[in-house]
Each structure stands twice: as structure tokens, then as C-alpha cells.
N, C-alpha and C positions, 0 to 999 in steps of 0.2 A: 564802765566797760561792759560789753556784751559777750558772754561765753556761749558758743554755739558748736555742737558736735556734728550733727548731720542735717542741720537746717530745720529740724522739727521742734527744737527747744531753744529759747533765748532767755537768759536771765541776767539781771544786773549783778555784777560781782565787785568785790573790793580788791584793788591792786595796790601793792606797796613795792615800788621799784620793779623787780622781776618776779615778784611773788604774788600770786592771785589767791584770794581767800574766798571760800564758798561755805555756806551753811549746809547742814545735812539736808534741809528741805530743798535748797537749790540743786544739790547733787541728785536728789530724788527726781526733780523735774527733768534734768538732763537725761538721766538713765531710765526715766519712765518707771520708777519703782517707788517704794514707800520710804520715808525717813527712817523707819525702824529697820528696814532692810539694809540701808546704807550704814547705819550704826552697827549692825551685826557684823558686816564685813570689815568695817574699820577695826572693831575689837579683835577680829581674827588676825588682821594684819599686824596690829600692835602686839597681840599676844604671842604670835609666832616670831616676833623680833625682826620682821622684815623691814620695819621702819621704827624709828624712835619717836614715841608720842610727843615728847617735849619739843622736838625739833620740827615737827610737822603739824602740830595742832596747838591751839590755844583757846581758852575759855574767856569770852567777853562778858560772861555773867549776865546775858540778856535773857530774861525769863519769858517764856510764852505762857500767858495766863490760862489759855484754854487747854493746854496740854500738861502744864506743870513740870516741864523739864527745861534745862538750860540749853541754849543754842551754842554749839561749838563751831568755830571757823577753822576749816581745814585747808592746808596749803597745797597748791599745785605749781610745779615749776615750768618755766618756758625755756626752751633751748635756744641756741643761737639763730635758728631759722624761725623763731617765734611760734613754732608749732606747739600745741598744748599736749602735755603728757600727764595723765592722771595717775601719778605715782601712788597716791594714797588709796587708789581704788584698784590696785594691781590684782587683787583677789576677787574682784567683782565677777560674777558669772559671765561667760562668753555670750550666752543667749540673753537678750534683753527681755523685758516683760512683754513687749510687743510680740516677739518670737514665741515666747511661752504661751501667750494667749492664742496665737494662731495655731500652735501645735495642739492645744487642748480643743479648740474649736474644730479641728480637722477630724476629730474622732467621730465615729458613726453616730453616737448619741449626742454629739455637740458638747457644749459646756454651759454651766449655769453661772450666774453672777456670784452665787454663794461659793462655788468651787474656786472661782478666781480670787475672791476675798480670802479664802482659807489658804491659798497659795501665796498670799502677800502681794497680789497684783492690784494696783490702784484702779478704781472704777473709771478714772479718766482715760486710761489706756483703752478700755473697751469702747468708751464713747467715741474716741478718735477713730478707731477701726470701723465702727458702724457708720460714722459720718463719711469715711473714705470709701465705703462700699466693700471693704475687705472682709467684713463679718456681717451677717444678717441676723436680725432678731426674728425668731419664728414663733415665740410665745413669751409671756411675761417671765423675765428672768432667764430665758433660754436662748442660746445663740449657736450658730454654726457657720461654716464657710459657704458662700453662695455657689461654689463650684461643685457641690455634691451632685452626682448623677441623678437626673429626674426620670422617673418611669411613669407608667399609666396609673400607678398606685401612689403617686407622690402625696396626694392629700391624706391618705391613710397613714403614711409614714410620718408626716408632719404632725398629724393629730395624735399619733401614738407617742411621739416625743413629748408633747404637751400634757397628755393624759396617759401616763405609762400604766396605770392600773385599770384603765378602761378596756372595753372589748368592742370591736366593730360588730354592729348588729343590724338587723332588719334590712332596710333598703340598701345600705352600703355593703352588708354581707351578701345579699343577693347579687349585687353587681360584681363583687369580688369573685364569687363562685360561678359567675357567668350564667345566672338563672334569671329568666324573665327579661323584660324590656325596660326596666326602670333605670333612669340616669339621674340619681339624686344630686341636687345642687349643694347639699350639705353632707357632712360626714356624720352618720348615725353612730353614736357611741353609747354603750351601756356603762353606767357607773353605779356604785353603791348608793342606796337611797339616802344615806347620811353623809355622803362625800360632798365636799365643797364644789360648786359649779366652776369648771375651768374657764379662764379668760383667754380667748384665742381669737385674733382678728382674721387670720387665714390658716386653714380653710374654715368656713363657718361650720359650727357644730350643731347637731340636733341631739340633745342629751335625753336619754331615757333612763329612768331610775329602776334598777332591779334590786332584788334582795334574796338572801338565802341561796338555795341550790339553783334557782332560776338565773342567778348571776354567775355562779362558779362552775356549773356543769356545761359540757359540750364545747369547750374552748380548744381551738387549734392554734398553734403558733407557726407563723410563716415569716420567712426572711424577705423583707421589702426594703430596698435601697440600703442593704447591709445591716439592718436592725430587726430584731424580733417584733412582730406585730401580732396581737391576739385577735382572732376572729372566731365567731361561733361557726360550728360545722353546719352542713346542709340541713340535717334533720332538726337540729336545735333551732336553726333560723326559721324553718317552716313552722315549727310549733310557735315560735315567737310571733310570726306573722299572723297566725290565727288569734293569738292572745291579744295582739294590738291591731286587730282588723278594723276597729273603728278609727284608728289613728292613720293607718296607711291605706285602708280600703280593702273590702272583702275580695274585690276583683283581682287585686294584686296578689293576695294570698292564694287564691284559686289558680291563677296563672302559674305561680311559682310551684305549687303542688303538682299540677299536671305535667309541666315541663321537666321537673326533677324526677318524677316517676317514670316518664317516658325514657329518660336518659339513664335510669337506674342509678341515681346519685345517692340513694339511701335505701335502707332496709326497713320494712314495716315494723319489725320489733323495736328497732332503734327509734323510729319516729314515735311509736306508742309510748316509749319510756319518757321521751322529752315532753310529749303531750301531757303525760301525767304530772311531770314536774311543773309545767306551766298551767295545769288545771284546765285543759281545753280538750280532753279526750271526748267528752260528750258532744262538744261543738264540732269537732273534726270528723266524727264517725260517719255521718251521712255523706260527706264529701269524699271520704276515703272509699266508701262502698261504691260511689259513682265512678271514681277513677279506676279502681281495680276491676 
């Protein structure tokens, strides 16, 4: 016999006259949860006296070698209309694991596979939702709903979710601040020189290793697509551009310096401080004299 609730799960069950018997694992497949979750709720039902364990459950002493616990068969009654009522699961939560997963994925920061595991949600639930297009994978182990609003800074927001301790820097920071004509095809992210390189298919990342105060100073936090994204301020970005002039091009650094100064986007004392942190004061001095 096949037991099916909403068309998404079909399992072979054992029927004796008008009594249907399911294992905890079969129940977990129907409700898209874990066998441990089913067992927890059944214990609550029996403990509260809602049902008598002896009348609704029996042990067939069939051991599962890979888990080391006995499989109990639990009974479900069929009424005269042959509709199935899950009496033994009357205290199961109203929200299914699918609904719980979608609720967590709806958060601005999304949800990680580790968080779902800690909530007792089986990985198969997430796999089904991704296959159905209801949830999208944006980084390794990180998921969210595809309906999140997309802005011009979508790439920065996605990169920030995958690299929460990174800081948007150099060409991406210039583009964010509206300085210069650069349109980078990658998101430039600064991370600690000892940090593991993040794995992200989209958007492509250009990782730059920073250390000490060069990493921690000059950070601003902006709300992009509902989440905080860290970006270096204008003065720190200009100092970084001269520090990494051989990587991005001296012409890019000079263009950014001239445009930012014309728009009065920074103060000279502020720029001098960050130039000292980046150790480019001597390099920048002749260009600053020419601009001023």
C-alpha cells in the first residue's frame, strides 16, 4: 500500500485490516522531517496521555545496524471514508520542515545548511526546494529565496553574504562611491591575509589580502538589499588605489584622486592619515601637489 499526503511523498506501508503501520523513518519522509523529530513528538503524545502507547505502537525488534536503535511501527486509523488521520502525530507542528526552511531562507541574510541541520531539518528538504526553484544557492552552504529585491548593488550584497568579514575595496569601492569610470566585472573584496579564500561562483570575486590597520581602518557600513555591507570610505579607497597602483593601474588611481577632489569627497588630513596607514604618503605627495 502507498501512503501519500500531498503528493510529494510516497512510501510503502504495512496494512492489517483497517490499521496502517508506519516506521518512524516512513513518517519522517511523509512529513519531511527527521526520524528523531518524529520520535520526540511521539514521546510527547504518549507522555501527555493523549494516546495509549500499548494500543497505538508495537515494537517488531527490527534493528538498524547503522543507527543502533529499534524500529517501532506506529498505527494510523482509517475512517469510514477511507481518509487517513494521523492520530499518533496529533502534536506534530503545524508548519512542515518545508515551511520552516522557506521562512528561514526569507531572512535578509538567508540561511545556511548548518542552521537547517541545527533546527532538525533534513538536507533532502533543502535539495528539493533548490531543485524546484523555490530556494537558490548563492554560495557554498548559503541559500535564500530567489524573490529578494535586486538593486544595482546586488553583486556586493551577494558577495557580502558569502564573505561577511570581507570589505568592498578598490575598483568595487570606487564604483560604489560613484568615482571614476571603472565598471569592474568582479567584486573586489579585502580579506585578512590568513583567511581562507571564499568559494563563490556568482558574482566572481577578486580577492585582495590586507592585514593590520590597513584591513580594519576606514570601513563604512551601508544597507544594501536589506543587509549591512562593509565598504572602505572614499579617502581609504584612494590610498588603497595608490598602494595597489601596479594591480589596478596608476591612471585609475589618478583619475579617482582628481574626480574625488573636485567633488570634495574627502579632506586632505583624512587622506594623509590613510596614506600613512597604507605607507604611500611619499608616493602620493607629488600627485597631491599637482591636484591641489
